[in-house]
PDB file of N, CA, C and O in Angstrom:
ATOM      1  N   UNK A   1      84.446 123.134 103.872  1.00  0.00           N
ATOM      2  CA  UNK A   1      85.724 123.250 104.378  1.00  0.00           C
ATOM      3  C   UNK A   1      86.072 124.392 105.116  1.00  0.00           C
ATOM      4  O   UNK A   1      86.731 124.342 106.155  1.00  0.00           O
ATOM      5  N   UNK A   2      85.642 125.426 104.600  1.00  0.00           N
ATOM      6  CA  UNK A   2      85.852 126.679 105.081  1.00  0.00           C
ATOM      7  C   UNK A   2      85.260 126.938 106.457  1.00  0.00           C
ATOM      8  O   UNK A   2      85.934 127.511 107.313  1.00  0.00           O
ATOM      9  N   UNK A   3      84.213 126.596 106.656  1.00  0.00           N
ATOM     10  CA  UNK A   3      83.287 126.315 107.780  1.00  0.00           C
ATOM     11  C   UNK A   3      84.069 125.608 108.839  1.00  0.00           C
ATOM     12  O   UNK A   3      84.089 126.126 109.955  1.00  0.00           O
ATOM     13  N   UNK A   4      84.671 124.570 108.648  1.00  0.00           N
ATOM     14  CA  UNK A   4      85.441 123.863 109.505  1.00  0.00           C
ATOM     15  C   UNK A   4      86.728 124.462 109.894  1.00  0.00           C
ATOM     16  O   UNK A   4      87.262 124.055 110.926  1.00  0.00           O
ATOM     17  N   UNK A   5      87.247 125.310 109.243  1.00  0.00           N
ATOM     18  CA  UNK A   5      88.531 125.842 109.391  1.00  0.00           C
ATOM     19  C   UNK A   5      88.100 127.181 110.142  1.00  0.00           C
ATOM     20  O   UNK A   5      88.970 127.664 110.868  1.00  0.00           O
ATOM     21  N   UNK A   6      87.001 127.782 110.077  1.00  0.00           N
ATOM     22  CA  UNK A   6      86.397 128.785 110.924  1.00  0.00           C
ATOM     23  C   UNK A   6      86.321 128.041 112.328  1.00  0.00           C
ATOM     24  O   UNK A   6      87.050 128.522 113.196  1.00  0.00           O
ATOM     25  N   UNK A   7      85.632 127.060 112.645  1.00  0.00           N
ATOM     26  CA  UNK A   7      85.304 126.480 113.750  1.00  0.00           C
ATOM     27  C   UNK A   7      86.627 126.056 114.603  1.00  0.00           C
ATOM     28  O   UNK A   7      86.744 126.126 115.826  1.00  0.00           O
ATOM     29  N   UNK A   8      87.592 125.602 113.665  1.00  0.00           N
ATOM     30  CA  UNK A   8      89.123 125.338 114.417  1.00  0.00           C
ATOM     31  C   UNK A   8      90.008 126.266 114.651  1.00  0.00           C
ATOM     32  O   UNK A   8      90.822 126.181 115.570  1.00  0.00           O
ATOM     33  N   UNK A   9      89.941 127.171 113.900  1.00  0.00           N
ATOM     34  CA  UNK A   9      90.920 128.323 113.710  1.00  0.00           C
ATOM     35  C   UNK A   9      90.444 129.703 113.704  1.00  0.00           C
ATOM     36  O   UNK A   9      91.311 130.568 113.837  1.00  0.00           O
ATOM     37  N   UNK A  10      89.225 130.074 113.573  1.00  0.00           N
ATOM     38  CA  UNK A  10      88.560 131.403 113.272  1.00  0.00           C
ATOM     39  C   UNK A  10      89.422 131.872 112.135  1.00  0.00           C
ATOM     40  O   UNK A  10      89.922 132.981 112.322  1.00  0.00           O
ATOM     41  N   UNK A  11      89.763 131.168 110.782  1.00  0.00           N
ATOM     42  CA  UNK A  11      90.326 131.455 109.771  1.00  0.00           C
ATOM     43  C   UNK A  11      89.515 130.851 108.618  1.00  0.00           C
ATOM     44  O   UNK A  11      89.075 129.704 108.690  1.00  0.00           O
ATOM     45  N   UNK A  12      89.322 131.651 107.543  1.00  0.00           N
ATOM     46  CA  UNK A  12      88.662 131.136 106.536  1.00  0.00           C
ATOM     47  C   UNK A  12      89.183 130.100 105.817  1.00  0.00           C
ATOM     48  O   UNK A  12      88.375 129.324 105.309  1.00  0.00           O
ATOM     49  N   UNK A  13      90.475 129.891 105.640  1.00  0.00           N
ATOM     50  CA  UNK A  13      91.187 128.944 105.161  1.00  0.00           C
ATOM     51  C   UNK A  13      92.680 128.475 105.908  1.00  0.00           C
ATOM     52  O   UNK A  13      93.773 128.771 105.424  1.00  0.00           O
ATOM     53  N   UNK A  14      92.561 127.939 106.774  1.00  0.00           N
ATOM     54  CA  UNK A  14      93.911 127.569 107.488  1.00  0.00           C
ATOM     55  C   UNK A  14      94.837 126.863 106.701  1.00  0.00           C
ATOM     56  O   UNK A  14      94.557 125.857 106.049  1.00  0.00           O
ATOM     57  N   UNK A  15      96.074 127.461 106.776  1.00  0.00           N
ATOM     58  CA  UNK A  15      97.064 126.793 105.933  1.00  0.00           C
ATOM     59  C   UNK A  15      97.153 125.164 106.125  1.00  0.00           C
ATOM     60  O   UNK A  15      97.183 124.662 107.249  1.00  0.00           O
ATOM     61  N   UNK A  16      97.184 124.538 105.150  1.00  0.00           N
ATOM     62  CA  UNK A  16      97.120 123.134 105.194  1.00  0.00           C
ATOM     63  C   UNK A  16      95.706 122.433 105.564  1.00  0.00           C
ATOM     64  O   UNK A  16      95.615 121.238 105.846  1.00  0.00           O
ATOM     65  N   UNK A  17      94.616 123.335 105.527  1.00  0.00           N
ATOM     66  CA  UNK A  17      93.471 122.686 105.903  1.00  0.00           C
ATOM     67  C   UNK A  17      93.063 121.332 104.950  1.00  0.00           C
ATOM     68  O   UNK A  17      92.712 120.225 105.359  1.00  0.00           O
ATOM     69  N   UNK A  18      93.220 121.774 103.591  1.00  0.00           N
ATOM     70  CA  UNK A  18      92.818 120.437 102.720  1.00  0.00           C
ATOM     71  C   UNK A  18      93.500 119.089 103.113  1.00  0.00           C
ATOM     72  O   UNK A  18      92.972 117.990 102.945  1.00  0.00           O
ATOM     73  N   UNK A  19      94.913 119.330 103.733  1.00  0.00           N
ATOM     74  CA  UNK A  19      95.416 117.976 104.008  1.00  0.00           C
ATOM     75  C   UNK A  19      94.981 117.509 105.477  1.00  0.00           C
ATOM     76  O   UNK A  19      94.963 116.326 105.819  1.00  0.00           O
ATOM     77  N   UNK A  20      94.641 118.556 106.283  1.00  0.00           N
ATOM     78  CA  UNK A  20      94.142 117.972 107.636  1.00  0.00           C
ATOM     79  C   UNK A  20      92.751 117.506 107.561  1.00  0.00           C
ATOM     80  O   UNK A  20      92.400 116.672 108.396  1.00  0.00           O
ATOM     81  N   UNK A  21      91.970 117.887 106.753  1.00  0.00           N
ATOM     82  CA  UNK A  21      90.680 117.518 106.534  1.00  0.00           C
ATOM     83  C   UNK A  21      90.669 116.095 105.705  1.00  0.00           C
ATOM     84  O   UNK A  21      89.809 115.291 106.066  1.00  0.00           O
ATOM     85  N   UNK A  22      91.498 115.728 104.685  1.00  0.00           N
ATOM     86  CA  UNK A  22      91.629 114.641 103.917  1.00  0.00           C
ATOM     87  C   UNK A  22      92.389 113.676 105.194  1.00  0.00           C
ATOM     88  O   UNK A  22      91.864 112.598 105.476  1.00  0.00           O
ATOM     89  N   UNK A  23      93.366 114.031 105.771  1.00  0.00           N
ATOM     90  CA  UNK A  23      93.882 112.964 107.063  1.00  0.00           C
ATOM     91  C   UNK A  23      92.708 112.348 107.745  1.00  0.00           C
ATOM     92  O   UNK A  23      92.618 111.122 107.803  1.00  0.00           O
ATOM     93  N   UNK A  24      91.766 113.162 108.286  1.00  0.00           N
ATOM     94  CA  UNK A  24      90.608 112.713 108.827  1.00  0.00           C
ATOM     95  C   UNK A  24      89.664 111.573 107.954  1.00  0.00           C
ATOM     96  O   UNK A  24      89.123 110.621 108.517  1.00  0.00           O
ATOM     97  N   UNK A  25      89.584 111.782 106.801  1.00  0.00           N
ATOM     98  CA  UNK A  25      89.079 111.051 105.969  1.00  0.00           C
ATOM     99  C   UNK A  25      89.838 109.661 105.903  1.00  0.00           C
ATOM    100  O   UNK A  25      89.162 108.633 105.902  1.00  0.00           O
ATOM    101  N   UNK A  26      91.170 109.599 105.848  1.00  0.00           N
ATOM    102  CA  UNK A  26      92.294 108.730 105.838  1.00  0.00           C
ATOM    103  C   UNK A  26      92.349 107.867 107.104  1.00  0.00           C
ATOM    104  O   UNK A  26      92.268 106.638 107.103  1.00  0.00           O
ATOM    105  N   UNK A  27      92.510 108.722 108.286  1.00  0.00           N
ATOM    106  CA  UNK A  27      92.831 108.257 109.507  1.00  0.00           C
ATOM    107  C   UNK A  27      91.752 108.301 110.618  1.00  0.00           C
ATOM    108  O   UNK A  27      92.000 107.895 111.753  1.00  0.00           O
ATOM    109  N   UNK A  28      90.905 108.656 110.365  1.00  0.00           N
ATOM    110  CA  UNK A  28      89.437 108.821 111.377  1.00  0.00           C
ATOM    111  C   UNK A  28      89.611 109.945 112.042  1.00  0.00           C
ATOM    112  O   UNK A  28      90.487 110.753 111.733  1.00  0.00           O
ATOM    113  N   UNK A  29      88.681 110.130 113.158  1.00  0.00           N
ATOM    114  CA  UNK A  29      88.561 111.498 113.867  1.00  0.00           C
ATOM    115  C   UNK A  29      89.667 111.783 114.603  1.00  0.00           C
ATOM    116  O   UNK A  29      90.345 110.867 115.069  1.00  0.00           O
ATOM    117  N   UNK A  30      89.995 113.140 114.806  1.00  0.00           N
ATOM    118  CA  UNK A  30      91.211 113.606 115.486  1.00  0.00           C
ATOM    119  C   UNK A  30      90.767 115.312 115.824  1.00  0.00           C
ATOM    120  O   UNK A  30      89.875 115.962 115.278  1.00  0.00           O
ATOM    121  N   UNK A  31      91.553 115.671 116.716  1.00  0.00           N
ATOM    122  CA  UNK A  31      91.350 117.111 116.895  1.00  0.00           C
ATOM    123  C   UNK A  31      92.053 117.926 116.085  1.00  0.00           C
ATOM    124  O   UNK A  31      93.242 117.662 115.908  1.00  0.00           O
ATOM    125  N   UNK A  32      91.520 118.958 115.501  1.00  0.00           N
ATOM    126  CA  UNK A  32      91.955 119.783 114.750  1.00  0.00           C
ATOM    127  C   UNK A  32      91.859 121.232 115.157  1.00  0.00           C
ATOM    128  O   UNK A  32      90.832 121.799 114.781  1.00  0.00           O
ATOM    129  N   UNK A  33      92.705 121.925 115.833  1.00  0.00           N
ATOM    130  CA  UNK A  33      92.596 123.299 116.455  1.00  0.00           C
ATOM    131  C   UNK A  33      91.519 123.102 117.405  1.00  0.00           C
ATOM    132  O   UNK A  33      91.447 122.055 118.048  1.00  0.00           O
ATOM    133  N   UNK A  34      90.628 124.096 117.542  1.00  0.00           N
ATOM    134  CA  UNK A  34      89.332 123.964 118.536  1.00  0.00           C
ATOM    135  C   UNK A  34      88.453 122.858 118.212  1.00  0.00           C
ATOM    136  O   UNK A  34      87.629 122.536 119.068  1.00  0.00           O
ATOM    137  N   UNK A  35      88.502 122.088 116.882  1.00  0.00           N
ATOM    138  CA  UNK A  35      87.243 121.474 116.494  1.00  0.00           C
ATOM    139  C   UNK A  35      87.908 120.034 116.678  1.00  0.00           C
ATOM    140  O   UNK A  35      89.082 119.738 116.458  1.00  0.00           O
ATOM    141  N   UNK A  36      86.856 119.192 117.144  1.00  0.00           N
ATOM    142  CA  UNK A  36      87.098 117.708 117.057  1.00  0.00           C
ATOM    143  C   UNK A  36      86.428 117.112 115.800  1.00  0.00           C
ATOM    144  O   UNK A  36      85.202 117.048 115.702  1.00  0.00           O
ATOM    145  N   UNK A  37      87.223 116.703 114.901  1.00  0.00           N
ATOM    146  CA  UNK A  37      86.505 116.051 113.622  1.00  0.00           C
ATOM    147  C   UNK A  37      86.275 114.708 114.203  1.00  0.00           C
ATOM    148  O   UNK A  37      87.003 113.889 114.763  1.00  0.00           O
ATOM    149  N   UNK A  38      84.894 114.758 113.854  1.00  0.00           N
ATOM    150  CA  UNK A  38      84.094 113.462 114.192  1.00  0.00           C
ATOM    151  C   UNK A  38      83.518 112.720 113.036  1.00  0.00           C
ATOM    152  O   UNK A  38      83.539 113.290 111.945  1.00  0.00           O
ATOM    153  N   UNK A  39      83.031 111.584 113.122  1.00  0.00           N
ATOM    154  CA  UNK A  39      82.383 110.765 111.968  1.00  0.00           C
ATOM    155  C   UNK A  39      81.597 111.524 111.234  1.00  0.00           C
ATOM    156  O   UNK A  39      81.677 111.451 110.007  1.00  0.00           O
ATOM    157  N   UNK A  40      80.717 112.370 111.836  1.00  0.00           N
ATOM    158  CA  UNK A  40      79.506 113.358 111.099  1.00  0.00           C
ATOM    159  C   UNK A  40      80.508 114.095 109.986  1.00  0.00           C
ATOM    160  O   UNK A  40      80.341 113.989 108.771  1.00  0.00           O
ATOM    161  N   UNK A  41      81.419 114.746 110.521  1.00  0.00           N
ATOM    162  CA  UNK A  41      82.350 115.633 109.430  1.00  0.00           C
ATOM    163  C   UNK A  41      82.876 114.830 108.494  1.00  0.00           C
ATOM    164  O   UNK A  41      82.868 115.204 107.321  1.00  0.00           O
ATOM    165  N   UNK A  42      83.399 113.639 108.844  1.00  0.00           N
ATOM    166  CA  UNK A  42      83.993 112.994 107.806  1.00  0.00           C
ATOM    167  C   UNK A  42      83.191 112.140 107.018  1.00  0.00           C
ATOM    168  O   UNK A  42      83.727 111.693 106.003  1.00  0.00           O
ATOM    169  N   UNK A  43      81.997 111.806 107.265  1.00  0.00           N
ATOM    170  CA  UNK A  43      81.108 111.488 106.368  1.00  0.00           C
ATOM    171  C   UNK A  43      80.468 112.448 105.383  1.00  0.00           C
ATOM    172  O   UNK A  43      80.100 112.142 104.249  1.00  0.00           O
ATOM    173  N   UNK A  44      80.369 113.743 105.995  1.00  0.00           N
ATOM    174  CA  UNK A  44      79.874 114.833 105.064  1.00  0.00           C
ATOM    175  C   UNK A  44      81.133 115.057 103.983  1.00  0.00           C
ATOM    176  O   UNK A  44      80.955 115.115 102.766  1.00  0.00           O
ATOM    177  N   UNK A  45      82.154 115.148 104.497  1.00  0.00           N
ATOM    178  CA  UNK A  45      83.096 115.548 103.545  1.00  0.00           C
ATOM    179  C   UNK A  45      83.533 114.379 102.538  1.00  0.00           C
ATOM    180  O   UNK A  45      84.131 114.702 101.511  1.00  0.00           O
ATOM    181  N   UNK A  46      83.323 113.364 102.735  1.00  0.00           N
ATOM    182  CA  UNK A  46      83.352 112.222 102.025  1.00  0.00           C
ATOM    183  C   UNK A  46      82.285 112.228 100.935  1.00  0.00           C
ATOM    184  O   UNK A  46      82.557 112.137  99.738  1.00  0.00           O
ATOM    185  N   UNK A  47      81.088 112.338 101.414  1.00  0.00           N
ATOM    186  CA  UNK A  47      80.017 112.396 100.487  1.00  0.00           C
ATOM    187  C   UNK A  47      80.163 113.641  99.526  1.00  0.00           C
ATOM    188  O   UNK A  47      79.936 113.459  98.330  1.00  0.00           O
ATOM    189  N   UNK A  48      80.511 114.838  99.954  1.00  0.00           N
ATOM    190  CA  UNK A  48      80.596 115.977  99.006  1.00  0.00           C
ATOM    191  C   UNK A  48      81.868 115.678  98.058  1.00  0.00           C
ATOM    192  O   UNK A  48      81.797 116.047  96.886  1.00  0.00           O
ATOM    193  N   UNK A  49      82.894 115.097  98.468  1.00  0.00           N
ATOM    194  CA  UNK A  49      84.103 115.033  97.769  1.00  0.00           C
ATOM    195  C   UNK A  49      83.636 113.757  96.425  1.00  0.00           C
ATOM    196  O   UNK A  49      83.927 113.925  95.241  1.00  0.00           O
ATOM    197  N   UNK A  50      83.003 112.732  96.872  1.00  0.00           N
ATOM    198  CA  UNK A  50      82.722 111.698  95.862  1.00  0.00           C
ATOM    199  C   UNK A  50      81.327 112.408  95.002  1.00  0.00           C
ATOM    200  O   UNK A  50      80.963 111.982  93.906  1.00  0.00           O
ATOM    201  N   UNK A  51      80.823 113.259  95.540  1.00  0.00           N
ATOM    202  CA  UNK A  51      79.628 113.759  94.546  1.00  0.00           C
ATOM    203  C   UNK A  51      80.109 114.905  93.548  1.00  0.00           C
ATOM    204  O   UNK A  51      79.372 115.327  92.657  1.00  0.00           O
ATOM    205  N   UNK A  52      81.366 115.363  93.761  1.00  0.00           N
ATOM    206  CA  UNK A  52      81.958 116.518  92.593  1.00  0.00           C
ATOM    207  C   UNK A  52      83.024 115.613  92.151  1.00  0.00           C
ATOM    208  O   UNK A  52      83.493 116.042  91.097  1.00  0.00           O
ATOM    209  N   UNK A  53      83.619 114.483  92.553  1.00  0.00           N
ATOM    210  CA  UNK A  53      84.701 113.823  92.233  1.00  0.00           C
ATOM    211  C   UNK A  53      85.871 114.520  92.254  1.00  0.00           C
ATOM    212  O   UNK A  53      86.572 114.534  91.242  1.00  0.00           O
ATOM    213  N   UNK A  54      86.283 115.253  93.499  1.00  0.00           N
ATOM    214  CA  UNK A  54      87.388 115.988  93.707  1.00  0.00           C
ATOM    215  C   UNK A  54      87.485 116.316  95.154  1.00  0.00           C
ATOM    216  O   UNK A  54      86.955 115.737  96.102  1.00  0.00           O
ATOM    217  N   UNK A  55      88.388 117.519  95.139  1.00  0.00           N
ATOM    218  CA  UNK A  55      88.868 117.891  96.400  1.00  0.00           C
ATOM    219  C   UNK A  55      89.187 119.384  96.225  1.00  0.00           C
ATOM    220  O   UNK A  55      89.606 119.773  95.135  1.00  0.00           O
ATOM    221  N   UNK A  56      89.012 120.225  97.232  1.00  0.00           N
ATOM    222  CA  UNK A  56      89.573 121.613  97.279  1.00  0.00           C
ATOM    223  C   UNK A  56      90.793 121.671  97.836  1.00  0.00           C
ATOM    224  O   UNK A  56      91.109 121.156  98.909  1.00  0.00           O
ATOM    225  N   UNK A  57      91.638 122.434  96.955  1.00  0.00           N
ATOM    226  CA  UNK A  57      93.181 122.761  97.733  1.00  0.00           C
ATOM    227  C   UNK A  57      93.405 124.026  97.651  1.00  0.00           C
ATOM    228  O   UNK A  57      92.682 124.677  96.897  1.00  0.00           O
ATOM    229  N   UNK A  58      94.379 124.646  98.344  1.00  0.00           N
ATOM    230  CA  UNK A  58      94.718 126.028  98.081  1.00  0.00           C
ATOM    231  C   UNK A  58      95.791 125.922  97.119  1.00  0.00           C
ATOM    232  O   UNK A  58      96.644 125.038  97.188  1.00  0.00           O
ATOM    233  N   UNK A  59      95.757 126.847  96.187  1.00  0.00           N
ATOM    234  CA  UNK A  59      96.529 126.902  94.851  1.00  0.00           C
ATOM    235  C   UNK A  59      97.738 128.040  95.230  1.00  0.00           C
ATOM    236  O   UNK A  59      97.540 128.929  96.058  1.00  0.00           O
ATOM    237  N   UNK A  60      98.869 127.894  94.582  1.00  0.00           N
ATOM    238  CA  UNK A  60      99.944 128.823  94.822  1.00  0.00           C
ATOM    239  C   UNK A  60      99.448 130.183  94.332  1.00  0.00           C
ATOM    240  O   UNK A  60      99.969 131.144  94.898  1.00  0.00           O
ATOM    241  N   UNK A  61      98.649 130.417  93.502  1.00  0.00           N
ATOM    242  CA  UNK A  61      98.180 131.611  93.074  1.00  0.00           C
ATOM    243  C   UNK A  61      97.242 132.453  94.139  1.00  0.00           C
ATOM    244  O   UNK A  61      96.872 133.594  93.858  1.00  0.00           O
ATOM    245  N   UNK A  62      96.860 131.770  95.465  1.00  0.00           N
ATOM    246  CA  UNK A  62      96.537 132.446  96.438  1.00  0.00           C
ATOM    247  C   UNK A  62      94.951 132.279  96.560  1.00  0.00           C
ATOM    248  O   UNK A  62      94.232 133.057  97.187  1.00  0.00           O
ATOM    249  N   UNK A  63      94.517 131.148  95.866  1.00  0.00           N
ATOM    250  CA  UNK A  63      93.134 130.688  96.130  1.00  0.00           C
ATOM    251  C   UNK A  63      92.821 129.322  95.793  1.00  0.00           C
ATOM    252  O   UNK A  63      93.545 128.581  95.127  1.00  0.00           O
ATOM    253  N   UNK A  64      91.507 128.981  96.375  1.00  0.00           N
ATOM    254  CA  UNK A  64      91.226 127.630  96.191  1.00  0.00           C
ATOM    255  C   UNK A  64      91.098 127.293  95.044  1.00  0.00           C
ATOM    256  O   UNK A  64      90.927 128.139  94.166  1.00  0.00           O
ATOM    257  N   UNK A  65      91.147 126.030  94.790  1.00  0.00           N
ATOM    258  CA  UNK A  65      91.134 125.112  93.444  1.00  0.00           C
ATOM    259  C   UNK A  65      90.616 123.862  93.476  1.00  0.00           C
ATOM    260  O   UNK A  65      90.780 123.148  94.466  1.00  0.00           O
ATOM    261  N   UNK A  66      89.928 123.452  92.391  1.00  0.00           N
ATOM    262  CA  UNK A  66      89.369 122.033  92.259  1.00  0.00           C
ATOM    263  C   UNK A  66      90.209 121.341  91.676  1.00  0.00           C
ATOM    264  O   UNK A  66      90.586 121.692  90.558  1.00  0.00           O
ATOM    265  N   UNK A  67      90.732 120.155  92.296  1.00  0.00           N
ATOM    266  CA  UNK A  67      91.494 118.992  91.747  1.00  0.00           C
ATOM    267  C   UNK A  67      90.552 117.730  91.760  1.00  0.00           C
ATOM    268  O   UNK A  67      89.687 117.436  92.585  1.00  0.00           O
ATOM    269  N   UNK A  68      90.956 117.054  90.609  1.00  0.00           N
ATOM    270  CA  UNK A  68      90.013 115.510  90.665  1.00  0.00           C
ATOM    271  C   UNK A  68      90.579 114.595  91.839  1.00  0.00           C
ATOM    272  O   UNK A  68      91.736 114.672  92.253  1.00  0.00           O
ATOM    273  N   UNK A  69      89.762 113.858  92.243  1.00  0.00           N
ATOM    274  CA  UNK A  69      90.064 112.830  93.185  1.00  0.00           C
ATOM    275  C   UNK A  69      91.410 112.214  93.031  1.00  0.00           C
ATOM    276  O   UNK A  69      92.166 112.053  93.989  1.00  0.00           O
ATOM    277  N   UNK A  70      91.681 111.890  91.868  1.00  0.00           N
ATOM    278  CA  UNK A  70      92.927 111.000  91.302  1.00  0.00           C
ATOM    279  C   UNK A  70      94.188 112.237  91.610  1.00  0.00           C
ATOM    280  O   UNK A  70      95.180 111.936  92.275  1.00  0.00           O
ATOM    281  N   UNK A  71      94.065 113.152  91.236  1.00  0.00           N
ATOM    282  CA  UNK A  71      95.178 114.170  91.346  1.00  0.00           C
ATOM    283  C   UNK A  71      95.275 114.545  92.924  1.00  0.00           C
ATOM    284  O   UNK A  71      96.383 114.629  93.453  1.00  0.00           O
ATOM    285  N   UNK A  72      94.309 114.725  93.519  1.00  0.00           N
ATOM    286  CA  UNK A  72      94.318 114.939  95.084  1.00  0.00           C
ATOM    287  C   UNK A  72      94.928 113.606  95.863  1.00  0.00           C
ATOM    288  O   UNK A  72      95.755 113.770  96.760  1.00  0.00           O
ATOM    289  N   UNK A  73      94.585 112.580  95.568  1.00  0.00           N
ATOM    290  CA  UNK A  73      95.311 111.364  96.305  1.00  0.00           C
ATOM    291  C   UNK A  73      96.636 111.094  95.978  1.00  0.00           C
ATOM    292  O   UNK A  73      97.339 110.468  96.772  1.00  0.00           O
ATOM    293  N   UNK A  74      97.111 111.527  94.795  1.00  0.00           N
ATOM    294  CA  UNK A  74      98.524 111.791  94.516  1.00  0.00           C
ATOM    295  C   UNK A  74      99.211 112.897  95.112  1.00  0.00           C
ATOM    296  O   UNK A  74     100.395 112.702  95.389  1.00  0.00           O
ATOM    297  N   UNK A  75      98.698 114.057  95.376  1.00  0.00           N
ATOM    298  CA  UNK A  75      99.112 115.106  95.974  1.00  0.00           C
ATOM    299  C   UNK A  75      99.334 114.827  97.400  1.00  0.00           C
ATOM    300  O   UNK A  75     100.294 115.284  98.021  1.00  0.00           O
ATOM    301  N   UNK A  76      98.358 114.009  97.946  1.00  0.00           N
ATOM    302  CA  UNK A  76      98.173 113.823  99.414  1.00  0.00           C
ATOM    303  C   UNK A  76      99.180 112.693  99.886  1.00  0.00           C
ATOM    304  O   UNK A  76      99.712 112.700 100.996  1.00  0.00           O
ATOM    305  N   UNK A  77      99.368 111.783  98.979  1.00  0.00           N
ATOM    306  CA  UNK A  77     100.435 110.852  99.004  1.00  0.00           C
ATOM    307  C   UNK A  77     101.540 111.312  99.222  1.00  0.00           C
ATOM    308  O   UNK A  77     102.228 110.915 100.162  1.00  0.00           O
ATOM    309  N   UNK A  78     101.924 112.256  98.374  1.00  0.00           N
ATOM    310  CA  UNK A  78     103.457 112.766  98.115  1.00  0.00           C
ATOM    311  C   UNK A  78     103.725 113.456  99.506  1.00  0.00           C
ATOM    312  O   UNK A  78     104.766 113.225 100.122  1.00  0.00           O
ATOM    313  N   UNK A  79     102.787 114.282  99.966  1.00  0.00           N
ATOM    314  CA  UNK A  79     102.771 114.979 101.235  1.00  0.00           C
ATOM    315  C   UNK A  79     103.270 114.135 102.435  1.00  0.00           C
ATOM    316  O   UNK A  79     104.013 114.521 103.337  1.00  0.00           O
ATOM    317  N   UNK A  80     102.749 112.973 102.281  1.00  0.00           N
ATOM    318  CA  UNK A  80     103.080 112.187 103.459  1.00  0.00           C
ATOM    319  C   UNK A  80     104.085 111.270 103.451  1.00  0.00           C
ATOM    320  O   UNK A  80     104.275 110.412 104.313  1.00  0.00           O
ATOM    321  N   UNK A  81     104.913 111.513 102.181  1.00  0.00           N
ATOM    322  CA  UNK A  81     106.166 110.747 101.893  1.00  0.00           C
ATOM    323  C   UNK A  81     107.277 111.492 102.202  1.00  0.00           C
ATOM    324  O   UNK A  81     108.403 111.001 102.287  1.00  0.00           O
ATOM    325  N   UNK A  82     106.918 113.115 102.443  1.00  0.00           N
ATOM    326  CA  UNK A  82     107.960 113.949 102.821  1.00  0.00           C
ATOM    327  C   UNK A  82     108.314 113.796 104.361  1.00  0.00           C
ATOM    328  O   UNK A  82     109.219 114.468 104.856  1.00  0.00           O
TER     329      UNK A  82
END
């Protein structure tokens, strides 16, 4: 995820990265900063997420944190409802 953030914005973890990358998993390829998120990116993100059973999000404490897929899907759905 950090590598994609670097490619898109030259930032280790661009604000909202976890949402932007998950959006690609849900909605398909799209442009994110300087990076075109393509099917290969999406397949790899999905594979890694399924393998670990979760997703990484930026936590309020100022660092990345693991959450289960179930938790992440609720968080993501709430972000889209706003």
